[in-house]
N, C-alpha and C positions, 0 to 999 in steps of 0.2 A: 348623541350620547354613545359612548363606546360600551359594548357589552363586556362586563367583567367575567373573569374566568375562575372556576373552582378547580383546584387540583385534588383529585382523589387518589391517594397513594396507598398501596397495599404491600405489606412486607412478606416475610418468609412463610412459605407453605400455604399461603392463601390461594395459590394456583391449584391447590388440591381440594378446594371447596366442592362440595357435592359428593365426595368420596371419603374425605378425611373425617373421622369421628362425627358422623351425621347426627348422633344423639346430642352432641354439643353444638355443632355449627349448622345443622340443618342439611337439607338435600339440594339447595340451590347452588349453582356453580358461580364462578367468578364472572363468566359471561352474563349470567342472570343479574348479578350485582351491577355490572356495567350498564345494563338496560335500565335498571331501577334508577341509577344515578343520572343517566341521560334524560329519562322522563322527568325526574325532579328538577334538573337544571332547566329543561324546557319550560316547566311550569313557572319557574322563578326568573326566566329571562337571563339565564347565565350560560356561559360556554363551559364545556367540560374537557379536562385533561384527565384521563383515567389510566393508571399504570400499576404494574405489580413487578416486584423483583424479590428474589431470595438473597440479594446482595446488599449489604448495608451501605456501601459506597454509592450505589446507584440511587438509593433513597436520599442520601445526602445531596448528591448532584441535583436531583429533581427539586428538593427543597430550595437549593440555591437558585435554580431556574425560576421557581415560583417567587423567590425573593426579588429577583430582578423585575418581574411583573409588578410586584407589590410596590417597589420603588417608583415605578412609572404610573401608579394609580390604577392598574389594570387587573389587579387580583382581588377577588371577593374573599377568598380564604382557602385554606388547605384542610382537607379531611384526611387524617392519617390513621390507618390501622397498621401500626408498626409491628403487630403480632408479637413474637417473642422478643424482638428488639426493644419493645416498650420497657422491659424489665432489665435491660443490659446496656443500652446504648447511650453513652455520653456523647458520642459523635452526632447522633440525631438531635439530642438536646441542644448541643452547641450550634448546630445548623439552624434550628428554629430560633434560638435566641439571637444568633448572629445576623439573621436576615430580617427578623421582626415580623415574619408572616403570622397573620391571625390563624390560629390552629384549633381544630377540634380533634382531640384524641378519641378514637372510636374503637370499640371492641364488639364483636358479634355476640359473644357470650358474656355472662356476668362474671367477670374475672374475680370478684370478691367472694363468689360462691365456689371457687375452685382452689387449687393448690396454693399454699401460702406464698410461694415465690412469685405468684402472679399478682399479688396484692400491691406490690411496689412498682411505681411508674416513675421513670426518669423524666418523662415528658409532661406529666400533669401540671407541674408548677409553671411551665411555660405556655400552657394551653389556655385559651379563652373558655373552653368547655371540654368536659370529659363525659363520654356516653358509653354505656355498656349494657348488654342484656336485651336489646331490642331485636336481636337476630339481624338478618340482612336488611330489614326495613329501617334499621338505625341509620343507614347511609342516607336515605331520603329525609329522615328527620334532621340529620346533621346538615344537609344541604339547605333545608328550610331555615335552619338556624343561621347559617352563614349568610343567606339572602337577607336577613334582617340587620346585619351589621352595617 
């Protein structure tokens, strides 16, 4: 049996975790998040691809890459924290819809308790699940959910 892969993709400014608005995002770094994800994948017998970019096109390319694995039956799912692109990116929506990847939209903070522009997600309608407000431990919860698909 082939081990399936989870892609955990992180959008703009998530490289600043640990220093950017710790009252909103906490004090853990992106490296800490990667460790959380690796441990969750190990628990569930999944392989991990963990990436971050501040550039929308890179995220689109990685969704396409995940889509190729999905077509081969080798993808468990994608956990996407698109950050600000959640609220602006038709390109990411089209990539998800075009590839058919099973997607969890993830946010560290509760976006619905924040500014009104953060309440709108272009991705939610194409996602199998949407999670927010669990802090960085939400990544492990999302991976646990993906493992059940």
